[in-house]
C-alpha positions in Angstrom: 116.7 7.7 -60.9 117.4 4.8 -63.3 118.2 5.2 -67.0 115.7 2.6 -68.2 112.5 4.5 -67.2 111.3 8.1 -67.3 111.7 10.1 -64.1 107.9 10.1 -63.7 107.8 6.3 -63.9 110.4 5.9 -61.3 108.8 8.4 -59.0 105.5 6.5 -59.3 107.1 3.7 -57.3 107.9 5.9 -54.3 105.8 5.5 -51.2 104.8 9.1 -50.2 104.4 12.3 -52.2 107.0 14.0 -50.1 109.6 11.4 -51.3 108.4 11.6 -54.9 110.5 14.5 -56.1 113.6 14.6 -58.3 116.0 17.1 -59.8 116.5 16.6 -63.5 120.0 17.3 -64.7 121.7 19.2 -66.2 118.8 21.6 -66.4 118.1 21.4 -62.6 114.4 21.1 -63.3 112.4 20.0 -60.2 110.1 17.2 -61.1 107.1 17.0 -58.8 104.3 15.1 -60.4 102.4 14.3 -57.2 102.5 17.8 -55.5 105.0 16.6 -52.9 106.1 20.2 -52.3 102.6 21.2 -51.4 102.2 18.3 -49.1 105.4 19.1 -47.3 104.3 22.7 -46.9 100.9 21.6 -45.6 102.7 19.0 -43.4 100.7 16.1 -44.9 101.8 12.5 -45.4 100.0 11.1 -48.5 100.7 7.9 -50.5 101.7 8.2 -54.2 98.6 7.2 -56.1 96.4 4.5 -54.5 97.4 4.0 -50.8 96.1 0.4 -50.8 98.3 -0.4 -53.8 101.4 1.2 -52.2 101.0 -0.6 -49.0 100.5 -4.0 -50.8 103.9 -3.5 -52.4 105.7 -3.2 -49.0 104.1 -3.9 -45.7 106.5 -1.6 -43.9 105.1 1.4 -45.5 102.1 1.8 -43.1 104.6 1.9 -40.2 106.8 4.3 -42.1 103.8 6.6 -42.6 103.1 6.6 -38.8 106.8 7.1 -38.1 107.0 10.1 -40.3 103.9 11.5 -38.5 105.7 11.2 -35.2 109.1 12.2 -36.4 108.0 15.2 -38.5 104.8 16.0 -36.6 102.9 15.8 -39.9 99.3 14.6 -40.3 98.5 11.5 -42.3 96.0 12.2 -45.1 92.6 10.3 -44.4 92.7 7.9 -47.4 96.3 6.9 -46.5 95.4 6.3 -42.9 92.3 4.4 -43.8 94.3 2.0 -46.0 96.5 0.8 -43.1 94.2 -1.8 -41.4 93.7 -3.7 -44.7 97.5 -3.9 -45.1 98.1 -5.6 -41.7 98.5 -9.1 -43.2 101.2 -7.8 -45.5 102.9 -5.9 -42.6 102.9 -9.2 -40.6 105.3 -10.7 -43.2 107.9 -7.9 -42.9 111.3 -8.8 -41.5 111.3 -8.0 -37.8 114.6 -6.2 -38.1 113.0 -3.6 -40.4 110.1 -3.2 -38.0 112.5 -2.7 -35.1 114.4 0.0 -37.0 111.2 1.9 -37.5 110.2 1.5 -33.9 113.6 2.9 -32.9 113.1 5.9 -35.0 109.7 6.4 -33.4 111.2 6.1 -30.0 113.7 8.9 -30.5 111.2 11.3 -32.1 109.9 14.3 -30.2 106.7 12.6 -29.1 106.6 8.8 -29.6 103.0 8.7 -28.2 101.8 10.2 -31.5 102.9 7.2 -33.4 101.8 4.6 -30.8 98.3 6.1 -30.7 98.1 6.0 -34.5 99.3 2.4 -34.3 96.5 1.6 -31.8 93.7 3.1 -34.0 94.9 1.3 -37.1 95.5 -2.1 -35.5 99.3 -2.0 -35.9 99.8 -2.0 -32.1 97.9 -5.2 -31.7 99.8 -6.7 -34.5 103.4 -5.7 -33.5 103.1 -5.1 -29.7 100.1 -6.9 -28.5 101.4 -6.8 -24.9 101.3 -3.0 -25.0 97.7 -3.0 -26.5 96.6 -5.2 -23.6 97.4 -2.3 -21.2 94.5 -0.3 -22.7 91.7 0.1 -20.1 93.7 -1.3 -17.2 92.9 1.3 -14.6 95.3 2.0 -11.7 95.1 3.3 -8.2 96.5 6.1 -6.0 98.1 9.0 -7.8 97.7 7.5 -11.2 95.5 9.6 -13.5 95.6 7.3 -16.5 95.2 3.7 -17.5 98.4 1.6 -17.9 98.7 2.2 -21.6 98.4 6.0 -21.4 100.7 6.0 -18.5 103.4 4.2 -20.4 103.0 6.4 -23.5 103.3 9.6 -21.4 106.3 8.2 -19.5 108.0 7.4 -22.8 107.4 10.9 -24.1 108.9 12.3 -20.9 112.1 10.2 -21.1 115.2 11.8 -22.6 114.9 11.2 -26.4 118.7 10.9 -26.8 118.5 7.8 -24.5 116.9 4.9 -26.4 117.4 2.5 -23.4 115.5 4.8 -21.1 112.7 5.4 -23.6 112.3 1.6 -24.0 112.3 1.1 -20.3 109.7 3.9 -19.9 107.5 2.2 -22.5 107.7 -1.3 -21.0 108.3 -0.6 -17.2 104.7 -1.4 -16.3 103.8 -3.7 -19.2 103.3 -6.6 -16.8 100.5 -5.0 -14.8 97.6 -6.6 -16.7 99.1 -10.0 -16.1 99.5 -9.6 -12.3 96.4 -7.5 -11.6 94.3 -8.8 -8.7 91.7 -7.4 -6.3 92.3 -7.3 -2.5 89.8 -8.0 0.2 88.5 -4.4 -0.2 88.0 -4.7 -3.9 91.0 -2.5 -4.8 93.1 -3.5 -7.7 96.7 -4.4 -6.9 99.8 -5.0 -9.0 102.1 -6.8 -6.6 105.6 -7.5 -8.0 104.6 -6.2 -11.4 108.2 -5.1 -12.0 109.3 -8.8 -12.2 106.6 -9.6 -14.7 107.3 -6.4 -16.7 111.0 -7.3 -16.9 110.2 -10.8 -18.1 107.8 -9.6 -20.7 110.1 -6.7 -21.9 112.9 -9.3 -22.4 110.6 -11.5 -24.5 109.4 -8.6 -26.6 112.9 -7.3 -27.2 114.2 -10.7 -28.1 111.3 -11.1 -30.6 112.3 -7.7 -32.1 116.0 -8.9 -32.2 117.5 -6.1 -30.1 121.2 -6.5 -29.2 121.7 -8.4 -26.0 123.5 -5.4 -24.4 120.5 -3.1 -24.8 118.1 -5.8 -23.7 120.0 -6.2 -20.5 120.2 -2.5 -19.9 116.4 -2.0 -20.4 115.4 -5.0 -18.3 117.7 -4.1 -15.5 116.1 -0.6 -15.3 112.7 -2.1 -15.3 113.7 -4.6 -12.5 114.9 -1.9 -10.2 112.5 0.9 -10.9 110.3 0.3 -7.9 112.0 2.2 -5.1 110.7 4.9 -2.8 113.4 7.0 -1.2 112.8 9.2 1.9 114.9 10.8 4.5 114.7 7.7 6.8 117.1 5.8 4.6 120.3 5.1 6.4 123.7 5.3 4.8 123.7 1.5 4.7 120.4 1.5 2.8 121.8 4.0 0.3 124.9 1.7 -0.2 122.7 -1.3 -0.8 120.6 0.7 -3.3 123.8 1.7 -5.2 125.0 -1.9 -5.2 121.6 -3.2 -6.4 121.3 -0.6 -9.2 125.0 -0.3 -10.1 126.8 3.0 -10.5 126.7 2.8 -14.3 122.8 2.6 -14.3 122.1 5.2 -11.7 121.6 8.2 -14.0 119.4 6.2 -16.3 117.3 5.0 -13.4 116.8 8.5 -12.1 115.8 9.6 -15.6 113.3 6.7 -15.7 111.9 7.7 -12.3 111.4 11.2 -13.5 109.5 10.1 -16.6 107.5 7.6 -14.6 106.4 10.4 -12.2 105.5 12.6 -15.2 103.4 9.8 -16.7 101.6 9.3 -13.4 100.1 12.8 -13.2 100.6 14.2 -16.7 102.5 17.1 -15.2 106.2 17.8 -15.2 107.7 16.9 -11.8 109.6 19.4 -9.7 113.2 20.1 -10.8 114.5 18.6 -7.5 112.5 15.3 -7.7 115.7 13.2 -7.6 117.8 15.8 -5.8 117.7 14.5 -2.2 118.5 10.9 -3.3 121.3 12.0 -5.6 122.9 14.1 -2.9 122.9 11.0 -0.6 124.4 8.8 -3.3 127.1 11.3 -4.1 127.9 11.6 -0.3 128.2 7.8 0.1 130.3 7.4 -3.1 132.7 10.1 -1.9 133.5 8.3 1.3 132.6 4.6 0.8 134.5 2.6 -1.8 133.7 -0.9 -0.8 130.7 -1.4 -3.1 131.6 -4.7 -4.6 133.2 -8.0 -3.5 136.5 -7.0 -5.2 136.7 -3.9 -2.9 136.9 -6.1 0.3 140.1 -5.9 2.3 140.3 -9.7 2.0 139.9 -12.1 -0.9 139.7 -15.8 -1.6 143.4 -16.2 -1.2 143.3 -14.6 2.2 140.5 -16.9 3.3 142.3 -20.0 2.0 145.3 -19.1 4.1 143.0 -19.1 7.1 142.1 -22.7 6.3 138.8 -22.0 4.7 138.4 -24.4 1.7 137.5 -23.0 -1.7 133.9 -23.7 -2.8 130.4 -22.7 -1.9 131.2 -22.1 1.8 133.9 -19.6 0.9 131.6 -17.9 -1.5 128.9 -17.6 1.2 131.5 -16.2 3.7 132.7 -13.6 1.2 129.1 -12.5 0.6 128.5 -12.3 4.4 131.6 -10.2 4.7 130.4 -7.9 2.0 127.1 -7.5 3.7 128.9 -6.6 6.9 130.9 -3.9 5.2 127.8 -2.5 3.5 126.3 -2.1 7.0 129.5 -0.7 8.5 132.4 0.3 6.1 134.7 0.6 9.1 134.9 -3.2 9.2 136.6 -3.3 5.9 140.1 -4.1 7.3 142.0 -7.3 6.8 142.2 -8.0 10.5 138.5 -7.4 11.2 137.2 -9.3 8.2 139.6 -12.3 8.9 138.2 -12.5 12.4 134.6 -12.4 11.1 135.4 -15.0 8.5 136.8 -17.5 11.0 133.7 -17.2 13.1 131.5 -17.6 10.1 133.4 -20.7 9.0 132.9 -22.3 12.5 129.2 -21.4 12.2 128.8 -22.9 8.7 130.7 -26.1 9.5 
């Protein structure tokens, strides 16, 4: 509280009644001119005074109200909620970093869908995340029980709240479906290669929101590799290729995304062992096969150069072929075997 105004004057500038409380010293008198204590007890979010006036002062306040509703599981008082649509032009002028910070707080709340549904009904979703709003009404096929938007929101809710990167991936992993939707010869809607479009769109959204490059790359990688369908027919070579494609560091997050994706498909919690069979295979392969990158090969560029293979694109291609051979059969990862294969490949390429 400043020393130039009365406590009540300062509190009148606060956004919501639950924030408009102060303790007057030294008497320790609680000052609560807007019944903030009662609203906290009743779990209500209410603007101080006129909601339209409060939102006109700071365009972030509408999003903050919705964030509090999600974070605290409070209800927004009707007049406060009704004032949000008219404030959208003011919200549009808010620095994008402030918007992103509120979205992050929404994403790590217990149920982010609460906020995103309020954003949809008030127009904030169309303003801030139009790509997500475009998913409303896009029906799906097969086991899917919901349209794309509801599927994404349920998937986001089901993702671990302590993992922002997984919640973002869950929110955006199918966002490209409206753009690639097409009907086949039987009139059935298809979404071929939607993961590629979803990755592209997610990257564009997150760049717009000025996320750090590291988290953009994490999220987009998860989206790019989320379309896999494991079954017992996978060979060890297939498992090795899966590990290489996903990367050991991203495996846990990808399996978390798969679980949340499955939850968002049916609206029901998946069985506890959903990822168990694949995880067991991955652990088995990792325990016995260590050649899961080019640097793990028994030969390197220096070895190939000594065989007379010139440095350049041909050598790079040969190293990749050697790596593919070792992925198929790790027993080939010896210097003698790989040198012999490399010499044959060089003859073939030249």
